[in-house]
N, C-alpha and C positions, 0 to 999 in steps of 0.2 A: 383660414389662414391669418395669423397675427402680422398686421401692418408693418411694413418697414422689416421683415424678417429676410426676405430675398435680396433687398439691398445691402444688408448688414452680410450676408455670406459673401457677395460679391465684392464688398470692401475687404473682407479678410483674405479672398482670393487674390486680390491686387496686392496685398501684402506680401504673401508667399510667394507669388509668382508674377512679378510685375511686366515681364517681357511676354507672356503668354496670354493668348485671348480666353475670355471669359465664357465656358460653355453654359448651354441651358440649366437651368436648375428648377428642380421640383423638390419642395419642401412642405411635409405634412406632419401632423402630430398623431401619432399612434398609440392604441392602447395596449402596451406592453404590459407584461406581468410584474415587471420591475422597471427601474430607471435605466433603460437601453435607449441608446442613440447609434443609428447606423447612418453609412454612406455608400454608396455604390455607383460605379460608372458604366454606364450601359448605352452602347451605340452613341456615344460622345456627349452624353447627357449625365450630369449629377442627379441621383435619386437620394434624398436625405429624409430619413424619418428619425423623428425626435420623441421622447415619452411624452406622452399627454400630462403627467405629472408636472412638467416644466413649461406648460403652456402659460402660466401666470408668473414665471420668474424674471427678474430684473434684466434690464437690456445688457448689463455687465456680465451676468452668467450665460446669457445666449451668446454673446460675443466669445466667451471662452469656450463654450461648445462648439461653435462654428471654427475657432482656431484650432481645437484639438483634433476636430474630424478631417479637415482640410490637411492638416500637418500630417497626420496619419496617412491619408490618401495619397499624398505626394512624397513620403518620407521626408518631411522638414523637421528639424528639431521644435520641440515643443516649449513652448515658454512656462517656465516655471510658476509665473506668478498667475498665468489664466489656470494652469492645472490645480494651483493651491485653491483659487477662487471656487471652481467647480466643485472639488471635493469637500469644500466647507459648506457650501449650498445643499449638496447631495446629504451631508451627514448631518444637517440641521434637524431638530426635534420634529416640525412641522412634516418634511419631507419623509423621515424615517417613519412617521405613525402613518402616512398616507400610503407608504410602501406595504408596510404590514397588512393593511386592510385591502389592499390590492391584491397581493400575493394570495390572500384567502378566497377572494372573489374569482380571480381570472387564472387561479393556478391549474395546471393542466394534469396534477398527479391523480392517477387512476388507482382506486383500492378495489382490489378485488376480494374473494371469499378467503376466510380464515380455515376454511377445511380444503385441505390438500389431497393428493392422491393416496396418502399413507397417514398423514397426522393432522389432527385438528388442532389449530393453535390455541383457540378458547378452551378447549378441555384442558390443555397442557397447562394452560396459565391459571385454570382454577385449580389445578391439583398443586401447582407449585404455591400459589396464594394460601390454600388451605393448610399447607405442610409447613410453611417458613412463617407466614405473615396472619394467621389465624382468620383469613378471608377478609382483612382490613383493607386491602387495596382495591381500588376502582379498575374494573377490566378496561383498558385500552382498546381502540379500533385497530385491529391487526389483519394483515393481509398476505399472501405469499407474493415474493416478486414475481412481476410479469416477464422478466428477462431469462432466458436461459443461462444457467451458468454450466462450467465444465468440471466435472467430479475429476480427481485424481486418484489414482489408483492406490493401494495400501502398500506399503514397503514390505518385503518379504522376509528382510532381515531386521535383527534388533538394533535400535539406534543407542549411540552412547550420547548421554548428555554431559555437557561439559562441567557441570556443577556435581555430578555424582561420581565421585572419585572411586566408590565402591562397586560400580557396575562394570563388569568384565564379561567377555565372551565366555562361552563354556570351554573352548579350546584353551585359551589363556589361564583359566581357572585350573584346569588340571595340570598343566605345565608347572604353575606357581605352586601346586600342592606336592608336586614332587622334587621340586629344585627350591632349595632354602636359600643357599647363596652360591654364587659361582663367581670365584675370583677371576680378575681381568686378565691374567696371566695363564691361566689353564686352558689347556687344548682338550678338546673332545675326540675320543676314539669310538669307532664303531665296531660292535662285537657280533658276529653272527651264531653266537652259541645259544641264544634265548629263541628256541622254536624257529631257527633259521632267519631270523629277523634282526636287522639291527637294534642296538639299545642306546639311547640317550642318556649320559652319565652326567652327573654334576659332581666335580670333585673340589674339595676344599682344602685349604692348606699347603698348597703346592708352591713351592719356592722356585725360582727361575722364570724364564721368559720362553713362550713358544715351543714347550717340550710335551711331546706325546706320551700319556702316560697309561697304564693298564687299568682297564675297567673294573678290576676287581680289588681297587685300591681302597682308599678312605672316600667315602661319598655315598651317594644314594643313588639308584638307577630307575628309570621311568620307560619301559617299553615303549615303541613306535606305535604299537596297536593300541595301547591305551591312551595315547594322543589322539589318534585319528578316530576315536569312538565319539559319537553324538550323544550328548545326554536328552533325555525327553523334554526338558523344558527348554525355554528359549533364552532366558536369562537367569543368572547366578548371582548371588549377592555373597560376597565373601565377608 
């Protein structure tokens, strides 16, 4: 334990909560894998853990850490000067170099095997390396994820991409092939003469508004049976 560290926390506690009694403090430097600092309240006792990388930090930096931890514990506003002082010290070149080394030594990242239940990552990498890079890339250390993921089922319908303007569903493609131009004021009339089924007619050049016209006039007809048929392919490009 660094001398005077408990007294420093007690002083900061009085500044933030002058009317409250100071609880018991237990402060220790802990070998975290990063520059982590924690504070907990258990049974009326404050348990503080500071990163061992900050054991040789100046008193001003330790004061800033004590202020930040106690302010967060009791929901007090954090002084900007103290926060800036702590960030400046942690972002220094010496601390950043020590953090990089500590992460490599104390890191808990577990690497499994590159061979999975169905695929071997090393085999896949060697194939891609020989195909696209002439085998010049060095093979990295690869492994499958240790966490389980949830797979999503494939969609049963074709998706329309917003950027693919020519991609239409088969039904709309058939309709557009039979209907060239439909005037806004033309009305449609169903006729039962074609095999007892109604016919969908597109009539052009009709003057007037909201008039029912005969299906034998000018225009082209597309039977409803042709529209309802589904082609074998799932997508059609026009």
